[in-house]
C-alpha positions as CSV (number, residue, x, y, z in Angstrom):
1,M,207.3,107.1,-76.6
2,S,208.8,109.2,-79.3
3,S,208.9,113.1,-78.7
4,M,207.9,115.4,-81.7
5,R,210.4,118.0,-79.9
6,N,212.2,119.9,-82.7
7,W,214.2,123.8,-82.4
8,Y,212.6,126.3,-84.4
9,L,213.9,129.7,-85.3
10,I,212.7,133.1,-83.8
11,K,213.0,136.6,-85.4
12,T,213.4,138.7,-82.5
13,K,212.5,142.7,-82.1
14,P,216.0,144.5,-82.5
15,R,218.2,143.8,-79.2
16,Q,215.0,142.1,-77.3
17,E,216.5,139.6,-77.9
18,N,217.1,138.8,-74.0
19,V,213.6,140.2,-73.0
20,A,211.7,137.7,-75.4
21,I,214.1,135.2,-73.7
22,K,212.7,136.0,-69.9
23,N,209.5,136.1,-71.1
24,L,209.2,132.8,-73.8
25,E,210.7,130.9,-70.7
26,N,208.0,132.3,-68.3
27,Q,206.1,130.4,-70.3
28,E,207.9,127.4,-70.0
29,Y,209.4,127.2,-72.9
30,S,213.0,125.8,-73.8
31,T,214.9,128.5,-75.1
32,Y,218.6,129.0,-76.6
33,C,220.5,131.9,-78.1
34,P,223.7,131.2,-78.7
35,T,226.8,133.8,-76.8
36,V,230.3,134.8,-77.3
37,T,232.5,136.2,-74.2
38,I,235.0,139.0,-76.6
39,K,236.7,141.7,-74.4
40,N,234.7,140.5,-71.4
41,K,231.0,141.5,-72.8
42,H,228.6,138.9,-74.1
43,I,227.8,138.6,-77.6
44,V,224.5,137.5,-79.6
45,L,225.6,135.0,-82.3
46,F,222.9,135.5,-84.0
47,P,221.7,138.9,-83.1
48,G,217.7,138.9,-83.4
49,Y,217.4,135.9,-83.3
50,L,216.9,132.9,-81.3
51,F,215.9,128.7,-81.2
52,I,213.1,127.5,-79.9
53,Y,212.8,123.7,-78.1
54,L,209.2,122.8,-78.9
55,D,206.5,119.5,-79.5
56,K,204.6,120.6,-82.7
57,E,201.9,118.3,-81.4
58,K,201.8,119.3,-78.2
59,E,202.4,122.6,-77.2
60,N,200.6,125.3,-77.7
61,W,202.0,128.1,-80.7
62,S,199.8,130.9,-80.5
63,P,201.0,132.5,-77.2
64,I,205.1,132.8,-78.6
65,R,204.4,135.3,-81.5
66,S,202.8,137.7,-78.8
67,T,205.5,137.4,-76.3
68,K,207.1,140.2,-75.8
69,G,210.4,140.5,-77.5
70,V,209.2,138.3,-80.3
71,L,208.4,139.1,-83.5
72,N,207.6,135.7,-85.6
73,F,208.9,132.5,-86.1
74,V,211.0,132.2,-89.4
75,R,209.9,130.4,-92.2
76,F,211.0,128.6,-95.6
77,G,207.5,129.5,-97.7
78,L,204.5,127.6,-95.4
79,S,206.9,125.9,-93.3
80,Y,208.4,126.6,-90.4
81,A,212.4,127.3,-89.6
82,K,213.5,123.5,-88.7
83,I,216.7,123.5,-87.0
84,S,218.4,120.3,-86.7
85,N,220.0,118.7,-83.4
86,K,223.1,118.1,-84.6
87,I,223.1,122.0,-85.3
88,I,222.5,122.9,-82.2
89,D,224.4,120.4,-80.5
90,F,227.8,122.4,-83.3
91,I,227.1,125.5,-82.1
92,K,227.1,124.6,-78.2
93,E,230.4,122.6,-78.3
94,N,232.0,125.4,-80.3
95,E,230.7,128.3,-78.1
96,F,233.4,130.0,-76.6
97,N,232.5,131.5,-73.4
């Protein structure tokens, strides 16, 4: 039985990526926020955005939008912005921390 999990893009409130991550992970959601280290400072690669790994069929998405730090899902028209695993893997491989 294949999992229907995919990566989706979430818009966070300004400079609240870490707040959103903490609160989403407290609710058992898997998130990914790429960072780089520049001059000993952790810099968010895509400020105001983070990725979340969700199962469209099995997981309840409704709490996500009301999670502290989260603004909304990024959408293209009516569909949620889905990010391929290849892109996520590429970002992870090229994250230089």
